DOZATI-358993 format. One line per field, with one value per residue (C-alpha): residue number from 1; x, y, z; chain. Coordinates in Angstrom, 2 decimals, always signed. Example, Ala and Ser with C-alpha at 12.3 -4.5 7.8 and 13.67 -1.06 7.14 Angstrom:
residues 2
num <- c(1, 2);
east <- c(+12.30, +13.67);
north <- c(-4.50, -1.06);
up <- c(+7.80, +7.14);
cadena <- c(A, A);
end
This chain:
residues 155
num <- c(1, 2, 3, 4, 5, 6, 7, 8, 9, 10, 11, 12, 13, 14, 15, 16, 17, 18, 19, 20, 21, 22, 23, 24, 25, 26, 27, 28, 29, 30, 31, 32, 33, 34, 35, 36, 37, 38, 39, 40, 41, 42, 43, 44, 45, 46, 47, 48, 49, 50, 51, 52, 53, 54, 55, 56, 57, 58, 59, 60, 61, 62, 63, 64, 65, 66, 67, 68, 69, 70, 71, 72, 73, 74, 75, 76, 77, 78, 79, 80, 81, 82, 83, 84, 85, 86, 87, 88, 89, 90, 91, 92, 93, 94, 95, 96, 97, 98, 99, 100, 101, 102, 103, 104, 105, 106, 107, 108, 109, 110, 111, 112, 113, 114, 115, 116, 117, 118, 119, 120, 121, 122, 123, 124, 125, 126, 127, 128, 129, 130, 131, 132, 133, 134, 135, 136, 137, 138, 139, 140, 141, 142, 143, 144, 145, 146, 147, 148, 149, 150, 151, 152, 153, 154, 155);
east <- c(+22.81, +19.26, +18.40, +19.72, +17.72, +14.57, +15.04, +15.48, +12.44, +10.23, +11.57, +11.01, +7.45, +6.70, +8.42, +7.21, +3.85, +2.49, +2.53, +1.00, -1.88, -2.60, -2.17, -4.14, -6.92, -7.05, -7.00, -10.71, -11.95, -9.41, -10.69, -14.28, -13.20, -11.34, -14.41, -16.63, -14.20, -14.36, -10.89, -9.38, -5.57, -4.92, -7.41, -5.97, -2.44, -3.41, -4.67, -1.44, +0.64, -1.25, -0.71, +2.98, +3.32, +1.66, +3.93, +7.19, +6.53, +5.28, +8.74, +10.43, +8.14, +10.01, +12.54, +9.98, +9.86, +13.58, +14.46, +11.67, +13.10, +16.58, +15.26, +13.21, +16.20, +18.44, +15.79, +15.25, +11.48, +11.10, +8.84, +6.68, +2.97, +2.49, +5.33, +4.05, +0.60, +2.24, +4.13, +0.95, -0.95, +1.92, +1.98, -1.78, -1.47, +1.35, -0.69, -3.72, -1.57, +0.44, -2.30, -5.45, -4.92, -2.05, -3.50, -6.90, -5.35, -3.49, -6.75, -8.34, -5.40, -5.68, -9.26, -8.05, -5.60, -8.43, -8.85, -12.47, -15.37, -16.16, -14.84, -17.76, -18.58, -18.29, -14.69, -13.72, -15.78, -13.95, -10.58, -11.64, -12.70, -9.49, -7.44, -9.42, -8.62, -4.95, -4.95, -6.72, -4.20, -1.34, -3.10, -3.42, +0.24, +1.20, -0.80, +0.77, +4.23, +3.48, +1.44, +3.25, +0.79, +2.58, +5.74, +7.81, +9.39, +6.91, +5.47);
north <- c(+11.24, +12.55, +9.94, +7.18, +8.43, +8.80, +5.30, +3.86, +5.79, +4.46, +0.91, +0.98, +2.18, -0.55, -3.33, -2.36, -0.65, -2.88, -6.08, -4.35, -2.96, -6.33, -8.47, -6.07, -5.99, -9.79, -10.22, -9.60, -12.01, -14.61, -14.29, -14.81, -17.88, -19.27, -18.74, -20.44, -23.36, -23.83, -22.36, -25.26, -25.21, -24.11, -21.24, -19.97, -20.35, -18.07, -15.44, -15.67, -15.35, -12.24, -10.63, -11.48, -9.95, -6.78, -6.60, -7.31, -5.01, -2.24, -2.25, -2.38, +0.49, +2.84, +3.07, +4.88, +8.15, +7.93, +7.84, +10.31, +12.92, +12.38, +12.81, +15.89, +17.43, +16.86, +18.37, +21.33, +20.79, +20.13, +23.18, +22.66, +22.33, +19.10, +17.48, +18.68, +17.30, +14.00, +13.87, +14.46, +11.82, +9.35, +9.93, +9.38, +6.15, +4.93, +5.79, +3.89, +0.87, +0.89, +1.95, +0.41, -2.20, -4.23, -4.26, -5.19, -8.08, -9.13, -9.08, -11.39, -13.77, -13.72, -14.90, -17.68, -18.68, -19.22, -15.80, -15.50, -16.68, -16.13, -13.08, -10.75, -9.59, -5.96, -6.62, -7.76, -4.96, -2.40, -3.86, -3.75, -0.11, +0.91, -0.89, +0.90, +4.27, +3.27, +2.31, +5.51, +7.62, +5.89, +6.35, +10.09, +10.29, +8.51, +10.97, +13.90, +12.48, +12.26, +15.42, +17.69, +20.61, +23.90, +22.22, +24.21, +21.14, +21.18, +17.77);
up <- c(-10.60, -10.94, -13.56, -11.32, -8.33, -10.42, -11.83, -8.33, -7.09, -9.90, -9.56, -5.80, -6.34, -8.83, -6.91, -3.43, -3.79, -6.54, -4.48, -1.46, -3.49, -5.05, -1.92, +0.30, -2.30, -2.42, +1.38, +2.20, -0.47, +0.64, +4.22, +3.05, +1.06, +4.09, +6.27, +3.66, +3.49, +7.25, +7.70, +5.79, +5.80, +2.21, +2.37, +5.65, +4.27, +1.38, +3.85, +5.83, +2.66, +1.54, +4.95, +4.86, +1.39, +2.69, +5.74, +3.92, +0.98, +3.27, +4.86, +1.46, +0.41, +2.72, -0.11, -2.29, -0.33, +0.46, -3.23, -3.91, -1.54, -2.96, -6.51, -5.62, -3.89, -6.90, -9.17, -6.85, -6.59, -2.86, -2.43, -5.53, -4.65, -6.63, -4.70, -1.33, -2.21, -3.21, +0.09, +2.08, +0.11, +0.45, +4.21, +4.33, +2.33, +4.57, +7.65, +6.38, +5.61, +8.84, +11.25, +9.79, +7.07, +8.55, +12.09, +10.63, +8.78, +11.92, +13.89, +11.33, +11.57, +15.37, +14.97, +12.72, +15.45, +17.89, +19.51, +18.44, +16.36, +12.73, +10.93, +10.32, +6.81, +7.95, +9.00, +5.52, +3.96, +6.11, +5.10, +1.45, +1.81, +3.55, +0.92, -1.78, -0.20, +0.04, -3.64, -4.75, -2.83, -4.63, -7.97, -7.31, -6.29, -9.51, -11.59, -9.74, -10.40, -14.13, -14.70, -12.21, -12.27, -12.78, -14.03, -16.48, -18.05, -20.93, -20.05);
cadena <- c(A, A, A, A, A, A, A, A, A, A, A, A, A, A, A, A, A, A, A, A, A, A, A, A, A, A, A, A, A, A, A, A, A, A, A, A, A, A, A, A, A, A, A, A, A, A, A, A, A, A, A, A, A, A, A, A, A, A, A, A, A, A, A, A, A, A, A, A, A, A, A, A, A, A, A, A, A, A, A, A, A, A, A, A, A, A, A, A, A, A, A, A, A, A, A, A, A, A, A, A, A, A, A, A, A, A, A, A, A, A, A, A, A, A, A, A, A, A, A, A, A, A, A, A, A, A, A, A, A, A, A, A, A, A, A, A, A, A, A, A, A, A, A, A, A, A, A, A, A, A, A, A, A, A, A);
end
């Protein structure tokens, strides 16, 4: 059962987190291109698509910690420091995505829908920075999952 849970956890991480990291990273540049193109339909459609990918896969991404907790429980490592650090970093990444990145993207789209003027460069720069932090947190979690400091498994 542990191998199945671990497989599902890794697959969920690849399938759910990968698209969010890529789409969220592409979003600020796509907004700048849409602004430069005068908010032409295709450019704005690309921005909307990237936001939708982020939203949908963020919800799908909930499976990652669910399978992660199940796997950790079956392995008996729920109190290991590397896992606790991973949980904290995962929660931080999820918080950044849910509370800062997705609402920031939504605010940009609201401007595209006529709720304001041009999207400022600092807005896209802030989204790029937040997305970078989100991505770095996931990279650290991935390394912790592989290296598992203090593990006695010999890996």
